C-alpha positions in Angstrom: 168.8 -74.3 59.3 171.7 -76.7 58.4 175.0 -75.7 59.9 178.4 -77.4 59.6 182.1 -77.1 60.6 182.8 -74.9 57.6 182.0 -71.1 57.2 179.5 -70.3 54.5 178.5 -74.1 53.5 176.0 -76.4 55.3 177.1 -79.8 56.5 176.0 -82.2 53.8 177.7 -85.4 55.4 174.2 -86.8 56.4 172.8 -86.1 52.9 175.8 -87.6 51.2 175.7 -90.7 53.3 171.9 -91.1 52.8 172.7 -91.0 48.9 175.6 -93.3 49.4 173.5 -95.9 51.0 170.8 -95.6 48.4 173.7 -96.2 45.8 175.0 -99.0 47.9 171.8 -100.9 47.6 171.2 -100.8 44.0 171.7 -103.8 41.6 175.1 -104.2 40.2 176.7 -102.4 43.2 179.5 -104.2 45.4 180.4 -101.3 47.5 180.0 -97.5 47.8 181.6 -94.9 50.0 181.5 -91.0 50.5 184.2 -88.5 51.3 182.7 -85.2 52.4 184.7 -82.1 53.6 183.4 -78.5 54.3 186.6 -76.9 55.6 186.2 -73.5 53.9 189.3 -71.8 55.4 191.5 -74.7 54.0 189.7 -74.9 50.7 188.6 -78.4 51.2 184.8 -78.5 50.4 183.8 -81.5 48.4 181.4 -84.5 48.2 182.9 -87.2 46.5 181.1 -90.7 45.9 182.7 -93.8 45.0 180.8 -96.9 43.6 182.4 -100.3 42.9 180.3 -102.2 40.5 180.3 -105.9 39.6 182.2 -107.2 36.7 179.0 -108.0 34.9 177.2 -104.9 35.7 174.9 -104.0 32.9 174.6 -100.7 31.1 171.1 -100.3 32.5 172.5 -100.7 36.0 175.3 -98.1 35.7 172.9 -95.7 34.0 170.4 -96.2 37.0 173.2 -95.5 39.5 174.3 -92.4 37.6 170.7 -91.2 37.4 170.2 -91.7 41.0 173.3 -89.8 42.0 172.2 -86.6 39.6 168.7 -86.8 41.2 170.6 -86.6 44.5 172.3 -83.4 43.3 169.0 -82.1 42.2 167.1 -82.6 45.5 169.8 -81.3 47.9 171.6 -78.0 47.7 175.3 -78.8 47.4 176.1 -75.1 46.5 179.7 -74.4 47.1 180.6 -78.2 47.2 182.7 -79.8 44.4 180.8 -82.9 43.6 181.8 -86.0 41.9 180.8 -89.6 41.3 183.2 -92.3 40.4 182.0 -95.6 39.2 184.6 -98.1 38.9 185.6 -101.9 38.3 189.2 -102.3 38.9 191.3 -99.7 37.1 188.0 -99.0 34.8 186.3 -95.9 35.9 183.4 -93.6 34.7 183.5 -90.2 36.5 180.9 -87.6 36.8 183.0 -84.5 37.7 179.7 -82.3 38.5 181.8 -79.5 39.9 180.1 -76.8 42.3 177.1 -75.8 40.2 173.8 -77.4 38.8 174.2 -79.8 35.9 172.1 -79.2 32.8 173.1 -82.2 30.6 171.5 -85.1 32.7 170.5 -87.2 29.7 173.9 -87.1 28.2 175.7 -88.0 31.2 173.4 -91.1 31.7 174.0 -92.0 28.2 177.7 -91.7 28.6 177.4 -94.2 31.5 176.0 -96.5 29.1 178.8 -95.9 26.6 181.3 -96.7 29.3 179.9 -100.0 29.8 179.8 -100.7 26.1 183.3 -99.7 25.6 184.4 -102.0 28.3 182.7 -104.9 26.4 184.0 -103.7 23.1 187.6 -103.6 24.4 187.8 -106.2 27.2 191.5 -106.4 27.2 192.0 -102.5 27.8 191.4 -100.3 30.8 188.8 -97.9 29.9 188.4 -94.5 31.7 185.7 -92.0 30.9 185.0 -88.5 32.4 181.5 -87.3 31.5 180.5 -84.3 29.6 179.5 -81.7 32.0 177.4 -78.4 31.3 176.2 -75.9 33.6 173.7 -73.0 33.3 175.0 -69.9 31.3 176.2 -67.1 33.3 177.9 -63.8 32.5 180.6 -64.2 35.2 183.7 -65.4 33.5 185.0 -67.0 36.7 182.4 -69.6 37.1 183.0 -73.1 35.9 181.3 -73.5 32.5 181.7 -77.3 32.5 184.0 -79.5 30.4 183.8 -81.8 27.4 184.2 -85.5 27.5 187.6 -86.9 28.3 188.4 -90.6 27.9 191.2 -93.3 27.6 191.5 -96.8 26.2 194.7 -98.3 27.3 195.8 -101.7 26.1 199.0 -103.7 27.5 202.4 -102.3 26.5 202.8 -105.5 24.4 199.7 -104.8 22.3 201.4 -102.6 19.8 200.2 -100.0 17.1 198.1 -102.5 15.2 195.8 -103.0 18.1 195.7 -99.3 18.7 194.8 -98.6 15.1 192.2 -101.3 14.9 190.6 -100.0 18.2 190.4 -96.6 16.7 188.7 -97.8 13.7 186.1 -99.6 15.7 185.6 -96.7 18.1 184.9 -94.3 15.1 182.6 -96.6 13.5 180.5 -97.6 16.7 180.8 -94.8 18.8 180.5 -91.6 16.7 178.5 -89.8 19.6 181.7 -89.8 21.6 184.1 -88.5 19.0 183.7 -85.0 19.9 185.6 -85.2 23.2 189.4 -85.6 24.0 190.4 -89.4 23.5 193.7 -91.1 24.0 193.8 -94.8 22.6 197.1 -96.4 23.3 199.5 -99.2 24.3 202.3 -98.0 26.3 204.3 -95.4 24.6 202.3 -95.8 21.4 199.2 -93.9 21.3 196.9 -91.5 19.6 195.3 -88.5 21.1 192.5 -86.6 19.6 190.2 -83.6 20.5 187.2 -82.6 18.6 187.5 -85.4 16.1 189.0 -88.7 15.5 191.7 -89.1 13.0 190.6 -89.9 9.5 191.6 -92.9 7.5 194.5 -91.0 5.7 196.0 -89.7 8.9 195.7 -93.2 10.6 197.3 -94.8 7.5 200.3 -92.4 7.7 200.6 -93.2 11.5 200.5 -96.9 10.8 203.2 -96.6 8.1 205.6 -94.5 10.4 205.2 -97.2 13.2 205.7 -99.9 10.9 209.1 -98.6 9.5 211.5 -99.8 12.2 214.7 -99.2 10.2 215.5 -96.9 13.1 213.7 -98.1 16.2 211.2 -95.7 17.4 207.3 -95.2 18.1 205.3 -92.5 16.7 202.5 -90.8 18.5 199.7 -89.0 16.7 198.0 -86.0 18.2 194.9 -84.4 16.4 193.9 -80.8 17.4 196.5 -80.5 20.2 196.8 -77.0 21.9 199.2 -74.6 20.1 199.9 -77.0 17.2 198.7 -77.5 13.6 195.7 -79.8 13.3 197.8 -82.8 13.0 201.2 -83.5 14.8 203.0 -86.8 14.2 205.9 -87.2 16.9 208.6 -89.8 16.5 210.0 -91.0 19.8 213.7 -92.6 19.0 215.3 -94.9 21.3 218.6 -92.7 20.5 219.3 -89.3 21.9 221.8 -88.7 19.0 220.5 -85.6 17.1 221.8 -87.2 14.0 219.6 -90.1 14.5 216.7 -88.0 14.7 217.4 -86.2 11.6 217.8 -89.5 9.8 214.4 -90.6 11.0 212.9 -87.2 9.8 214.6 -87.7 6.3 212.7 -91.2 6.2 209.4 -90.2 7.5 208.7 -86.4 6.3 208.0 -87.6 2.6 205.2 -89.8 4.2 203.9 -87.0 6.5 203.9 -84.7 3.4 201.2 -86.8 1.8 198.8 -85.3 4.3 196.9 -81.9 3.8 199.2 -79.2 5.2 200.0 -77.9 7.6 201.3 -81.0 9.7 203.8 -80.8 12.5 206.4 -83.4 12.4 208.9 -83.9 15.4 211.8 -86.6 15.8 213.3 -86.5 19.4 213.8 -88.9 22.5 210.4 -87.9 23.8 206.9 -88.6 22.7 205.9 -84.8 23.5 208.9 -83.6 21.8 210.6 -80.6 23.2 208.0 -77.6 23.2 207.4 -74.8 25.6 204.1 -73.5 27.0 203.9 -71.2 24.0 204.3 -74.0 21.5 207.8 -73.1 20.6 210.1 -76.1 19.6 213.1 -75.9 21.9 215.2 -78.9 20.4 215.5 -80.6 17.1 214.0 -81.9 15.2 210.9 -79.9 14.5 209.3 -79.4 10.9 205.9 -78.0 10.0 205.0 -79.2 6.7 203.4 -76.6 4.5 203.7 -74.2 7.4 206.2 -72.6 9.7 207.8 -73.7 13.2 208.6 -71.2 15.8 212.0 -72.4 17.2 214.2 -71.6 20.2 217.2 -73.2 18.8 219.5 -73.0 15.7 219.0 -76.0 13.5 222.1 -77.8 12.2 222.5 -77.9 8.3 221.0 -81.3 7.9 217.9 -80.2 9.7 217.9 -76.9 7.9 217.9 -78.8 4.6 214.5 -80.5 5.6 213.1 -77.1 6.8 213.9 -75.7 3.4 212.4 -78.5 1.8 209.1 -79.0 3.6 208.2 -75.5 5.4 206.5 -72.5 4.0 207.5 -69.6 5.9 206.7 -66.2 4.7 209.6 -64.0 5.1 
């Protein structure tokens, strides 16, 4: 029987190091390390493997690395351990956060390893991070980890600007539809688009481009698709000014453009890209207007904002 320093979990250091040694010898790998802990009383029970790959590592090589890692999880009982593989090149990273239970979507994880390499080639000037989709066997216990969807970022330099982000979003949607169902953030500094479950459509992206292109009042516009506790689309203007009057002026210019989208659409204009909203989705500072819908507020709008609310919102009283 295997025993270890922790109570209730076996010592897997030798197994993890053996797997790490195998990964270290694979084509395309520059270095591989393991970090294993089995201290149950302190809640530190994990087996984390890190693999640095060469700049020219191929999709086949990264897929093979991922497959070997998943095979290692299948052949050794890591029950109770939080397991993870990180494959990286510089700041670019592909993560398999496999959790504490058996993984059931092996083919999908390996395919997404290939996608990560393809995205790096597609956007060589950006930093690409991708956390794989993970599924576990279904169980009735609600407290067990069910897995998680794909999570990814494509980050360009701050100076790239919104046209680069827009072009990347179009390319992404056309060439990588198999990845669109996750949560993605594609951006350049403060200008970005975040989407969950689907990518923005052409009309939404066109409105986002128009808002960013109008710099009569200096600002950046962030778009969120399917954000939590929000309408399906949220356009957030982040102005350089903290003057509420400036935010109202910006809203007055941009709400007619936002209103061309199917309702409801949340529009905010503040000095923060995430605006001012609490954990329940309530707006706590101006300006916040839901076109074709109703905004829950924790503040009293000034008359100029109230005029916009009356014009664009549709609250049932």
